[in-house]
BADO-139698 format. One record per residue (C-alpha): residue in one letter; x, z, y. Coordinates in Angstrom, 2 decimals, padded with zeros to 5 digits. Layout:
BEGIN
+------+---------+---------+---------+
: code :      px :      pz :      py :
+------+---------+---------+---------+
:    a :       X :       Z :       Y :
...
+------+---------+---------+---------+
***
This chain:
BEGIN
+------+---------+---------+---------+
: code :      px :      pz :      py :
+------+---------+---------+---------+
:    m : -013.29 :  016.32 :  011.03 :
:    s : -011.76 :  012.83 :  011.00 :
:    e : -014.03 :  009.81 :  010.67 :
:    l : -013.83 :  007.50 :  007.67 :
:    l : -011.91 :  004.34 :  008.62 :
:    l : -011.67 :  002.53 :  005.27 :
:    d : -013.93 :  002.76 :  002.24 :
:    i : -013.18 :  000.55 : -000.77 :
:    r : -015.78 :  000.87 : -003.51 :
:    n : -015.51 : -000.53 : -007.05 :
:    l : -013.41 : -003.51 : -005.93 :
:    r : -012.81 : -006.18 : -008.56 :
:    l : -010.60 : -009.18 : -007.79 :
:    s : -009.37 : -011.92 : -010.10 :
:    f : -007.08 : -014.94 : -009.87 :
:    f : -008.56 : -017.93 : -011.69 :
:    t : -005.51 : -019.80 : -012.98 :
:    p : -005.13 : -022.66 : -015.50 :
:    a : -003.96 : -020.06 : -018.02 :
:    g : -007.12 : -017.99 : -017.54 :
:    e : -008.57 : -015.19 : -015.42 :
:    v : -005.96 : -012.72 : -014.18 :
:    k : -007.88 : -009.49 : -013.55 :
:    a : -005.69 : -008.21 : -010.73 :
:    l : -008.00 : -005.41 : -009.56 :
:    n : -010.37 : -003.60 : -011.90 :
:    d : -012.85 : -001.24 : -010.21 :
:    v : -010.59 :  000.06 : -007.41 :
:    s : -012.02 :  002.72 : -005.08 :
:    l : -010.13 :  004.26 : -002.13 :
:    k : -010.94 :  006.08 :  001.10 :
:    l : -008.85 :  006.49 :  004.26 :
:    e : -009.70 :  008.65 :  007.26 :
:    e : -008.59 :  007.99 :  010.83 :
:    g : -005.04 :  009.21 :  011.48 :
:    d : -004.19 :  009.63 :  007.78 :
:    v : -001.24 :  008.13 :  005.91 :
:    l : -002.11 :  006.91 :  002.40 :
:    g :  000.60 :  005.98 : -000.08 :
:    i : -000.18 :  003.46 : -002.84 :
:    v :  002.44 :  003.64 : -005.57 :
:    g :  002.98 :  001.86 : -008.86 :
:    e :  005.27 : -000.65 : -010.52 :
:    s :  005.28 : -004.39 : -009.84 :
:    g :  002.00 : -006.01 : -010.87 :
:    s : -000.04 : -002.82 : -010.61 :
:    g : -002.25 : -004.23 : -007.84 :
:    k : -000.81 : -002.46 : -004.78 :
:    s : -000.24 : -005.50 : -002.57 :
:    v : -003.38 : -007.30 : -003.74 :
:    t : -005.43 : -004.29 : -002.66 :
:    a : -003.81 : -004.41 :  000.79 :
:    y : -004.23 : -008.16 :  001.18 :
:    s : -007.90 : -007.92 :  000.22 :
:    i : -008.45 : -005.59 :  003.21 :
:    m : -007.14 : -008.36 :  005.48 :
:    g : -008.94 : -011.17 :  003.66 :
:    l : -005.66 : -012.78 :  002.62 :
:    t : -006.46 : -013.29 : -001.07 :
:    v : -006.99 : -017.04 : -000.88 :
:    h : -007.60 : -019.50 : -003.75 :
:    p : -007.27 : -019.00 : -006.69 :
:    g : -007.93 : -015.33 : -005.88 :
:    r : -011.52 : -014.22 : -005.41 :
:    i : -013.33 : -010.91 : -004.97 :
:    i : -015.92 : -010.78 : -007.76 :
:    g : -017.36 : -007.32 : -007.18 :
:    g : -017.37 : -004.24 : -004.99 :
:    t : -017.26 : -003.74 : -001.23 :
:    i : -014.66 : -003.09 :  001.48 :
:    d : -015.93 : -001.30 :  004.59 :
:    f : -013.37 : -001.11 :  007.38 :
:    n : -014.07 :  000.18 :  010.88 :
:    s : -017.81 : -000.68 :  010.61 :
:    h : -017.10 : -004.14 :  009.11 :
:    n : -018.12 : -005.23 :  005.62 :
:    i : -015.06 : -007.34 :  004.93 :
:    t : -016.44 : -008.90 :  001.75 :
:    e : -019.19 : -010.58 :  003.82 :
:    m : -017.13 : -011.64 :  006.87 :
:    t : -016.42 : -015.28 :  007.70 :
:    e : -012.85 : -016.56 :  008.11 :
:    a : -013.36 : -016.83 :  011.87 :
:    d : -014.41 : -013.19 :  012.05 :
:    m : -011.45 : -012.17 :  009.89 :
:    r : -009.04 : -013.94 :  012.26 :
:    m : -010.46 : -011.94 :  015.15 :
:    m : -010.07 : -008.69 :  013.22 :
:    r : -006.50 : -009.31 :  011.98 :
:    g : -004.00 : -008.10 :  014.52 :
:    n : -006.63 : -006.48 :  016.72 :
:    e : -007.87 : -003.86 :  014.25 :
:    v : -005.62 : -004.13 :  011.21 :
:    s : -002.04 : -005.43 :  010.92 :
:    i :  000.45 : -005.75 :  008.11 :
:    i :  004.22 : -005.49 :  007.82 :
:    f :  005.21 : -007.87 :  005.03 :
:    q :  007.78 : -007.06 :  002.40 :
:    d :  010.60 : -009.41 :  003.45 :
:    p :  011.03 : -009.92 :  007.22 :
:    m :  013.46 : -012.82 :  006.76 :
:    t :  010.83 : -014.94 :  005.00 :
:    s :  007.96 : -013.64 :  007.15 :
:    l :  009.58 : -014.61 :  010.47 :
:    n :  009.75 : -018.31 :  011.34 :
:    p :  013.45 : -019.33 :  011.34 :
:    v :  013.01 : -022.14 :  013.90 :
:    y :  011.38 : -020.02 :  016.64 :
:    t :  012.96 : -017.30 :  018.72 :
:    i :  011.87 : -013.69 :  018.34 :
:    g :  010.29 : -013.88 :  021.80 :
:    n :  008.18 : -016.91 :  020.88 :
:    q :  006.84 : -015.20 :  017.78 :
:    i :  005.90 : -011.94 :  019.52 :
:    r :  004.38 : -013.71 :  022.54 :
:    e :  002.28 : -015.94 :  020.27 :
:    v :  000.55 : -012.92 :  018.72 :
:    i : -000.07 : -011.27 :  022.11 :
:    m : -001.50 : -014.45 :  023.70 :
:    l : -003.65 : -015.18 :  020.63 :
:    h : -005.36 : -011.78 :  020.58 :
:    t : -005.42 : -010.87 :  024.29 :
:    d : -006.14 : -012.57 :  027.61 :
:    k : -002.54 : -012.18 :  028.83 :
:    n : -000.68 : -015.21 :  030.18 :
:    k :  002.86 : -016.12 :  029.14 :
:    a :  004.57 : -013.96 :  031.77 :
:    q :  002.41 : -010.94 :  030.94 :
:    a :  002.94 : -011.52 :  027.22 :
:    n :  006.69 : -011.58 :  027.80 :
:    e :  006.52 : -008.22 :  029.58 :
:    r :  004.46 : -006.81 :  026.72 :
:    a :  007.00 : -008.18 :  024.21 :
:    i :  009.81 : -006.35 :  026.02 :
:    e :  007.73 : -003.14 :  025.94 :
:    l :  007.17 : -003.53 :  022.20 :
:    m :  010.86 : -004.16 :  021.53 :
:    e :  011.73 : -000.98 :  023.42 :
:    l :  008.96 :  000.90 :  021.59 :
:    v :  010.46 :  000.09 :  018.18 :
:    g :  013.98 :  000.99 :  019.31 :
:    i :  015.62 : -002.42 :  019.71 :
:    n :  018.46 : -002.38 :  022.24 :
:    e :  018.89 : -005.13 :  024.84 :
:    p :  015.31 : -006.44 :  024.34 :
:    i :  015.60 : -009.28 :  026.85 :
:    k :  018.63 : -010.64 :  024.99 :
:    r :  016.98 : -010.18 :  021.56 :
:    l :  013.87 : -012.12 :  022.62 :
:    k :  016.04 : -015.22 :  023.00 :
:    q :  017.63 : -014.86 :  019.55 :
:    y :  016.54 : -016.31 :  016.21 :
:    p :  015.77 : -014.21 :  013.09 :
:    h :  019.07 : -015.07 :  011.37 :
:    e :  020.98 : -013.61 :  014.33 :
:    l :  019.54 : -010.14 :  013.73 :
:    s :  020.38 : -007.57 :  011.07 :
:    g :  017.89 : -006.64 :  008.35 :
:    g :  016.94 : -003.43 :  010.13 :
:    m :  016.39 : -005.23 :  013.42 :
:    r :  014.24 : -007.91 :  011.74 :
:    q :  012.11 : -005.17 :  010.21 :
:    r :  011.70 : -003.58 :  013.66 :
:    v :  010.60 : -006.97 :  015.02 :
:    m :  007.98 : -007.17 :  012.27 :
:    i :  006.73 : -003.71 :  013.26 :
:    a :  006.62 : -004.80 :  016.93 :
:    i :  004.51 : -007.85 :  016.02 :
:    a :  002.18 : -005.69 :  013.90 :
:    l :  001.73 : -003.23 :  016.79 :
:    a :  001.18 : -005.89 :  019.48 :
:    c : -002.54 : -005.12 :  019.78 :
:    e : -002.36 : -001.44 :  018.81 :
:    p : -004.40 : -001.73 :  015.58 :
:    k : -006.35 :  001.13 :  014.04 :
:    l : -004.73 :  000.50 :  010.64 :
:    l : -001.17 : -000.54 :  009.85 :
:    i : -000.43 : -001.71 :  006.31 :
:    a :  003.25 : -001.49 :  005.35 :
:    d :  004.02 : -003.49 :  002.20 :
:    e :  007.32 : -002.05 :  000.97 :
:    p :  008.80 : -002.12 :  004.50 :
:    t :  012.19 : -000.72 :  003.44 :
:    t :  012.98 : -003.24 :  000.66 :
:    a :  016.59 : -004.50 :  000.79 :
:    l :  017.53 : -002.08 :  003.57 :
:    d :  020.32 :  000.46 :  003.16 :
:    v :  019.40 :  004.14 :  002.95 :
:    t :  020.30 :  004.97 :  006.57 :
:    i :  018.20 :  002.11 :  007.98 :
:    q :  015.35 :  003.00 :  005.60 :
:    a :  015.24 :  006.51 :  007.04 :
:    q :  015.23 :  005.14 :  010.60 :
:    i :  012.36 :  002.72 :  009.87 :
:    l :  010.24 :  005.43 :  008.22 :
:    e :  010.91 :  007.86 :  011.05 :
:    l :  009.96 :  005.16 :  013.56 :
:    m :  006.66 :  004.50 :  011.77 :
:    i :  005.71 :  008.19 :  011.83 :
:    e :  006.59 :  008.46 :  015.54 :
:    l :  004.45 :  005.40 :  016.34 :
:    k :  001.58 :  006.73 :  014.23 :
:    n :  001.58 :  009.99 :  016.17 :
:    k :  001.95 :  008.21 :  019.51 :
:    l : -000.73 :  005.55 :  018.94 :
:    g : -003.06 :  007.57 :  016.67 :
:    m : -003.31 :  004.86 :  014.02 :
:    s : -003.69 :  005.15 :  010.24 :
:    i : -001.09 :  003.82 :  007.80 :
:    i : -001.25 :  002.52 :  004.24 :
:    m :  002.24 :  002.66 :  002.74 :
:    i :  002.70 :  000.44 : -000.32 :
:    t :  005.79 :  001.25 : -002.35 :
:    h :  007.21 :  001.90 : -005.80 :
:    d :  009.46 :  004.63 : -004.37 :
:    l :  007.90 :  008.08 : -004.71 :
:    g :  010.65 :  009.51 : -002.50 :
:    i :  009.25 :  007.57 :  000.46 :
:    v :  005.66 :  008.72 :  000.03 :
:    a :  006.77 :  012.35 : -000.43 :
:    n :  008.00 :  012.47 :  003.17 :
:    m :  005.44 :  010.19 :  004.82 :
:    c :  002.08 :  010.38 :  003.15 :
:    k : -000.73 :  012.90 :  003.21 :
:    k : -002.50 :  011.38 :  000.21 :
:    i : -001.33 :  009.23 : -002.70 :
:    a : -003.09 :  006.73 : -004.95 :
:    v : -001.22 :  005.90 : -008.18 :
:    m : -002.07 :  002.43 : -009.50 :
:    y : -001.48 :  000.90 : -012.90 :
:    g : -002.90 : -002.26 : -014.41 :
:    g : -005.13 : -003.04 : -011.44 :
:    k : -006.73 :  000.41 : -011.44 :
:    v : -006.25 :  003.67 : -009.52 :
:    v : -005.33 :  006.06 : -012.34 :
:    e : -004.81 :  009.13 : -010.14 :
:    y : -005.57 :  010.11 : -006.55 :
:    g : -004.83 :  013.27 : -004.62 :
:    t : -002.82 :  014.92 : -001.89 :
:    t :  000.97 :  014.61 : -001.97 :
:    e :  001.20 :  018.20 : -003.24 :
:    d : -001.32 :  017.46 : -006.02 :
:    i :  000.55 :  014.40 : -007.24 :
:    f :  004.04 :  015.95 : -007.15 :
:    y :  003.26 :  019.47 : -008.35 :
:    n :  000.21 :  018.97 : -010.55 :
:    p :  000.24 :  015.40 : -011.93 :
:    r : -002.47 :  014.86 : -014.52 :
:    h : -002.15 :  011.23 : -015.61 :
:    e :  000.60 :  010.36 : -018.08 :
:    y :  001.74 :  007.40 : -015.96 :
:    t :  002.15 :  009.64 : -012.90 :
:    k :  004.18 :  012.08 : -015.01 :
:    g :  006.34 :  009.19 : -016.21 :
:    l :  007.04 :  008.07 : -012.64 :
:    l :  008.06 :  011.59 : -011.64 :
:    r :  010.35 :  011.95 : -014.68 :
:    s :  012.20 :  008.79 : -013.63 :
:    i :  013.17 :  010.20 : -010.19 :
:    p :  016.70 :  011.68 : -009.92 :
:    k :  016.69 :  015.31 : -008.77 :
:    l :  019.53 :  016.54 : -006.56 :
:    n :  018.87 :  020.18 : -007.45 :
:    d :  019.07 :  019.59 : -011.20 :
:    k :  022.04 :  021.72 : -012.32 :
:    e :  021.82 :  020.56 : -015.95 :
:    h :  022.32 :  016.87 : -015.01 :
:    k :  019.58 :  015.70 : -017.35 :
:    k :  019.25 :  012.01 : -018.09 :
:    l :  016.36 :  010.20 : -016.46 :
:    i :  013.53 :  009.38 : -018.85 :
:    p :  012.33 :  005.77 : -018.49 :
:    i :  008.79 :  004.62 : -019.24 :
:    e :  009.15 :  002.65 : -022.44 :
:    g :  007.37 : -000.64 : -023.10 :
:    t :  006.29 : -003.48 : -020.84 :
:    p :  003.60 : -003.76 : -018.14 :
:    v :  000.08 : -004.63 : -019.21 :
:    d : -000.88 : -008.32 : -019.55 :
:    m : -003.51 : -008.81 : -016.85 :
:    l : -004.71 : -012.01 : -018.55 :
:    n : -005.73 : -009.92 : -021.56 :
:    p : -006.06 : -006.31 : -020.39 :
:    p : -006.87 : -003.68 : -023.04 :
:    a : -010.44 : -002.47 : -023.46 :
:    g : -009.38 :  001.13 : -022.86 :
:    c : -006.83 :  002.78 : -020.59 :
:    p : -004.35 :  000.16 : -019.33 :
:    f : -001.46 :  002.60 : -019.86 :
:    a : -002.41 :  003.39 : -023.48 :
:    p :  000.11 :  000.99 : -025.15 :
:    r :  003.00 :  002.76 : -023.34 :
:    c :  001.68 :  006.31 : -023.47 :
:    e :  003.45 :  008.78 : -025.78 :
:    s :  000.28 :  010.90 : -025.96 :
:    c : -002.06 :  007.97 : -026.71 :
:    m : -005.15 :  008.79 : -028.78 :
:    k : -007.47 :  006.43 : -030.65 :
:    i : -010.15 :  006.55 : -027.94 :
:    c : -007.57 :  005.63 : -025.25 :
:    i : -007.19 :  002.16 : -026.76 :
:    s : -010.88 :  001.42 : -027.20 :
:    k : -012.60 :  002.98 : -024.16 :
:    m : -011.76 :  003.31 : -020.46 :
:    p : -011.81 :  006.96 : -019.36 :
:    e : -013.96 :  008.01 : -016.42 :
:    y : -012.56 :  009.82 : -013.39 :
:    v : -012.37 :  013.58 : -013.75 :
:    d : -012.10 :  015.92 : -010.76 :
:    v : -009.02 :  018.08 : -011.30 :
:    a : -009.35 :  019.86 : -007.96 :
:    e : -011.03 :  019.16 : -004.64 :
:    g : -009.96 :  015.67 : -003.60 :
:    h : -007.78 :  015.26 : -006.71 :
:    y : -009.04 :  013.13 : -009.60 :
:    s : -007.60 :  011.19 : -012.50 :
:    a : -008.77 :  008.83 : -015.26 :
:    c : -007.20 :  010.17 : -018.48 :
:    w : -008.74 :  011.14 : -021.82 :
:    l : -006.19 :  013.93 : -022.22 :
:    i : -007.81 :  015.84 : -019.34 :
:    q : -011.16 :  015.65 : -021.10 :
:    k : -009.56 :  016.66 : -024.40 :
:    e : -008.00 :  019.66 : -022.69 :
:    a : -011.35 :  020.64 : -021.15 :
:    f : -013.06 :  020.33 : -024.54 :
:    e : -010.47 :  022.54 : -026.23 :
:    q : -011.01 :  025.16 : -023.54 :
:    g : -014.75 :  025.07 : -024.11 :
:    g : -015.65 :  023.09 : -021.00 :
:    e : -017.73 :  019.96 : -020.52 :
:    t : -016.40 :  016.42 : -020.82 :
:    n : -017.69 :  013.05 : -019.66 :
:    e : -017.72 :  011.70 : -023.18 :
+------+---------+---------+---------+
***
């Protein structure tokens, strides 16, 4: 049985802005075992990236964790100092940011940027770091690595820049790799290559991956488990099969209805999720998805539903599940 690598419990994080408190994360709980791939999906503003950044201690002012705990690889991240966090970043957990062009420094060569990470986190000298940089470039499938090390980010294609970001993230062979929408702005062919590369590296290095995306097609092929987020809360969690073939939250169902299906012979129109995302400055008292839910009941607006176990390892926070259980003569959490 795999050991637990990451355990987030009841995490609450807010951004204290001049306009008020933005409640970005509201009681988020997640678990990740060693060697697993977890997909976190949801629309913009759902709290996906904030959850990832909190693991790395990157939620700086005006963001602040106001409740809950994050246990990662025997560390309680919520109690670590900034110096300790700097030692952990890169060595134990790394992140691939969303846009490689803005994440890479335009005035330094690719070689400088990879060597800097290696020399910062290891005892290698410049020559040894350069050798390691060449190894990493070859590992992520970049041709002519010696030539590429002397080039600047703008001289590389989008796919190559993304591979450089992966090389930097893997420099110290971390236990956890966080990929924040790593295929954004890449064409479909390059997307497939990047995802295939990540799976190959996971199997080769034995690391765990958190894949953050709004594209359910990506998580279907990559991830073992999926957490669906909406309004700063995990509304449904389960295996990939659970989420795709037995979705129980209305938001999850809405996401699946909006995916085009190649095997659909009737050519049905995609059904969008009507309405606008929840205002995190003034979140509703009940289910955050209630104002956009076609099956909304009175209690959905006034009271937050508790998590209900649908199957082993599959749970969801939706009053409709409890209503269904009540109608069938079962017990509810109400």
